[in-house]
MIBA-604761 format. One record per residue (C-alpha): residue in one letter; z, y, x. Coordinates in steps of 0.05 Angstrom, whole numbers, padded with zeros to 5 digits. Layout:
NODE  res      pz      py      px
NODE    a       Z       Y       X
...
# end
This chain:
NODE  res      pz      py      px
NODE    m   01123  -00835  -00119
NODE    t   01119  -00873  -00185
NODE    s   01149  -00845  -00249
NODE    p   01205  -00885  -00282
NODE    e   01183  -00933  -00336
NODE    l   01187  -00905  -00407
NODE    v   01241  -00938  -00448
NODE    l   01230  -00938  -00523
NODE    a   01293  -00940  -00565
NODE    a   01302  -00951  -00639
NODE    g   01363  -00927  -00677
NODE    y   01395  -00957  -00739
NODE    t   01440  -00919  -00786
NODE    r   01476  -00944  -00848
NODE    q   01525  -00915  -00897
NODE    s   01553  -00951  -00958
NODE    k   01616  -00910  -00971
NODE    g   01625  -00835  -00975
NODE    k   01683  -00832  -00926
NODE    e   01647  -00867  -00869
NODE    r   01611  -00830  -00814
NODE    s   01550  -00799  -00847
NODE    i   01479  -00821  -00833
NODE    d   01463  -00752  -00805
NODE    e   01521  -00757  -00757
NODE    q   01501  -00827  -00736
NODE    e   01429  -00805  -00724
NODE    a   01451  -00744  -00684
NODE    s   01494  -00788  -00640
NODE    i   01437  -00837  -00630
NODE    r   01388  -00782  -00609
NODE    e   01439  -00750  -00563
NODE    t   01454  -00817  -00530
NODE    c   01381  -00832  -00520
NODE    a   01368  -00763  -00490
NODE    q   01426  -00772  -00441
NODE    r   01397  -00838  -00417
NODE    g   01324  -00816  -00415
NODE    w   01304  -00862  -00472
NODE    q   01250  -00841  -00521
NODE    v   01267  -00851  -00594
NODE    s   01211  -00889  -00627
NODE    e   01241  -00891  -00697
NODE    i   01306  -00886  -00735
NODE    y   01315  -00940  -00788
NODE    s   01365  -00925  -00843
NODE    d   01398  -00956  -00904
NODE    t   01451  -00934  -00954
NODE    v   01476  -01001  -00979
NODE    s   01528  -01051  -00958
NODE    a   01513  -01100  -00902
NODE    s   01562  -01154  -00924
NODE    r   01545  -01220  -00957
NODE    f   01570  -01192  -01024
NODE    s   01513  -01141  -01028
NODE    r   01456  -01159  -01075
NODE    r   01412  -01100  -01055
NODE    e   01358  -01106  -01003
NODE    r   01363  -01065  -00939
NODE    a   01291  -01041  -00931
NODE    g   01306  -01005  -00866
NODE    w   01338  -01066  -00835
NODE    a   01280  -01110  -00856
NODE    r   01230  -01062  -00823
NODE    l   01272  -01060  -00760
NODE    l   01272  -01136  -00754
NODE    a   01197  -01138  -00765
NODE    d   01183  -01085  -00713
NODE    l   01230  -01118  -00663
NODE    k   01184  -01178  -00661
NODE    t   01124  -01134  -00643
NODE    g   01156  -01102  -00582
NODE    a   01159  -01034  -00615
NODE    f   01222  -01017  -00577
NODE    s   01264  -01046  -00520
NODE    v   01333  -01018  -00538
NODE    l   01368  -01018  -00606
NODE    v   01420  -00963  -00613
NODE    m   01476  -00962  -00665
NODE    w   01539  -00921  -00674
NODE    e   01580  -00985  -00684
NODE    s   01561  -01058  -00688
NODE    s   01587  -01060  -00759
NODE    r   01533  -01010  -00778
NODE    g   01484  -01065  -00764
NODE    d   01509  -01124  -00804
NODE    r   01573  -01152  -00834
NODE    d   01545  -01221  -00848
NODE    p   01558  -01267  -00788
NODE    e   01496  -01309  -00800
NODE    t   01446  -01251  -00803
NODE    w   01482  -01215  -00746
NODE    a   01476  -01277  -00702
NODE    s   01402  -01280  -00721
NODE    l   01393  -01208  -00697
NODE    l   01427  -01224  -00631
NODE    a   01381  -01284  -00621
NODE    r   01319  -01243  -00636
NODE    c   01341  -01190  -00586
NODE    r   01352  -01244  -00534
NODE    d   01284  -01276  -00547
NODE    h   01246  -01210  -00546
NODE    k   01287  -01180  -00489
NODE    v   01314  -01122  -00531
NODE    l   01379  -01091  -00507
NODE    i   01433  -01068  -00556
NODE    h   01470  -01003  -00543
NODE    v   01534  -00991  -00583
NODE    i   01554  -00917  -00579
NODE    a   01626  -00929  -00597
NODE    h   01632  -00976  -00538
NODE    d   01591  -00931  -00492
NODE    r   01558  -00995  -00469
NODE    t   01490  -01029  -00468
NODE    y   01490  -01104  -00480
NODE    n   01439  -01155  -00456
NODE    m   01437  -01216  -00501
NODE    a   01411  -01258  -00444
NODE    s   01481  -01254  -00415
NODE    p   01526  -01306  -00449
NODE    r   01588  -01262  -00439
NODE    e   01555  -01201  -00471
NODE    w   01527  -01243  -00527
NODE    r   01597  -01269  -00541
NODE    t   01625  -01199  -00544
NODE    l   01576  -01176  -00598
NODE    a   01581  -01244  -00634
NODE    e   01656  -01235  -00639
NODE    e   01645  -01163  -00664
NODE    g   01603  -01193  -00720
NODE    i   01658  -01242  -00739
NODE    d   01709  -01185  -00740
NODE    s   01663  -01143  -00785
NODE    a   01654  -01201  -00833
NODE    y   01729  -01214  -00834
NODE    e   01741  -01141  -00855
NODE    s   01690  -01149  -00911
NODE    e   01724  -01212  -00936
NODE    k   01792  -01177  -00936
NODE    i   01763  -01118  -00974
NODE    s   01731  -01164  -01025
NODE    q   01796  -01201  -01037
NODE    r   01834  -01136  -01044
NODE    i   01784  -01110  -01096
NODE    k   01787  -01175  -01135
NODE    r   01863  -01172  -01137
NODE    t   01861  -01100  -01161
NODE    m   01810  -01116  -01215
NODE    s   01851  -01174  -01240
NODE    s   01914  -01132  -01241
NODE    e   01880  -01075  -01278
NODE    a   01848  -01123  -01328
NODE    a   01916  -01154  -01342
NODE    k   01941  -01085  -01359
NODE    g   01882  -01072  -01404
NODE    k   01853  -01020  -01357
NODE    p   01778  -01013  -01344
NODE    h   01749  -01018  -01273
NODE    g   01694  -00977  -01241
NODE    r   01651  -00924  -01270
NODE    i   01654  -00912  -01344
NODE    t   01596  -00938  -01386
NODE    y   01549  -00886  -01414
NODE    g   01568  -00872  -01486
NODE    y   01643  -00872  -01475
NODE    k   01695  -00825  -01446
NODE    r   01765  -00837  -01420
NODE    v   01826  -00800  -01444
NODE    y   01882  -00789  -01393
NODE    d   01954  -00767  -01402
NODE    a   01959  -00693  -01384
NODE    d   02023  -00703  -01344
NODE    t   02019  -00772  -01312
NODE    r   01942  -00776  -01308
NODE    e   01948  -00848  -01332
NODE    l   01892  -00875  -01375
NODE    k   01910  -00873  -01449
NODE    e   01847  -00898  -01482
NODE    q   01771  -00904  -01478
NODE    v   01734  -00875  -01536
NODE    l   01663  -00859  -01558
NODE    h   01632  -00798  -01525
NODE    p   01614  -00747  -01579
NODE    e   01547  -00730  -01546
NODE    h   01528  -00794  -01508
NODE    a   01546  -00846  -01560
NODE    p   01494  -00822  -01611
NODE    v   01441  -00828  -01556
NODE    v   01460  -00901  -01543
NODE    k   01456  -00916  -01617
NODE    e   01389  -00882  -01622
NODE    i   01361  -00922  -01563
NODE    f   01383  -00989  -01594
NODE    t   01358  -00969  -01663
NODE    r   01289  -00948  -01639
NODE    f   01282  -01007  -01591
NODE    s   01301  -01058  -01645
NODE    g   01250  -01024  -01690
NODE    g   01194  -01040  -01641
NODE    v   01188  -00975  -01601
NODE    p   01173  -00991  -01527
NODE    i   01230  -00973  -01480
NODE    t   01184  -00932  -01436
NODE    r   01165  -00888  -01495
NODE    i   01238  -00879  -01512
NODE    a   01254  -00860  -01440
NODE    i   01196  -00810  -01437
NODE    d   01220  -00778  -01502
NODE    l   01292  -00773  -01479
NODE    t   01270  -00742  -01413
NODE    r   01227  -00691  -01451
NODE    r   01289  -00673  -01491
NODE    g   01330  -00663  -01428
NODE    i   01373  -00725  -01438
NODE    p   01383  -00762  -01371
# end
């Protein structure tokens, strides 16, 4: 009696927002899914950045996954949701093509289904998932732009406050009243610019600030 062929599976986890399913939860689901199906986990690739076309940060884990896929390091790619993989339709389509060419299956835990990209119908299903994910990213981007424009028209700042300043809010309404110099951080900013303009290397300034306990 011959033993069943060993199936190597790779997992991919990604988190770009705090409210999304955590990377630890995604990995636990991947490992549980693989154990239930008798697949051996070869590696878990992971990133903590956006997968949309608007992101300017490189996804190192995704890049390694694509490189290993070509070498036959695994035969099944497991993800919690297809949107965890990619939100750019072009790069998502490229992944589907690579999986088809290298005979790598794609298992989506949320679907409780394993897809074979050699099947036109299954390829279309995941291709449409990629379009839907990209569409959601586009809508979010438009919503953020509208909010930023509205806030700017009202004279309100957007995003995290710049180091060296602090924001003062109304005690009752919690509405922003003004943005002023921070009593402790502003002098640090002035010191940095003064020393740098005087010829002191930025690395030396950073080392000195760290030694003084200033982040």
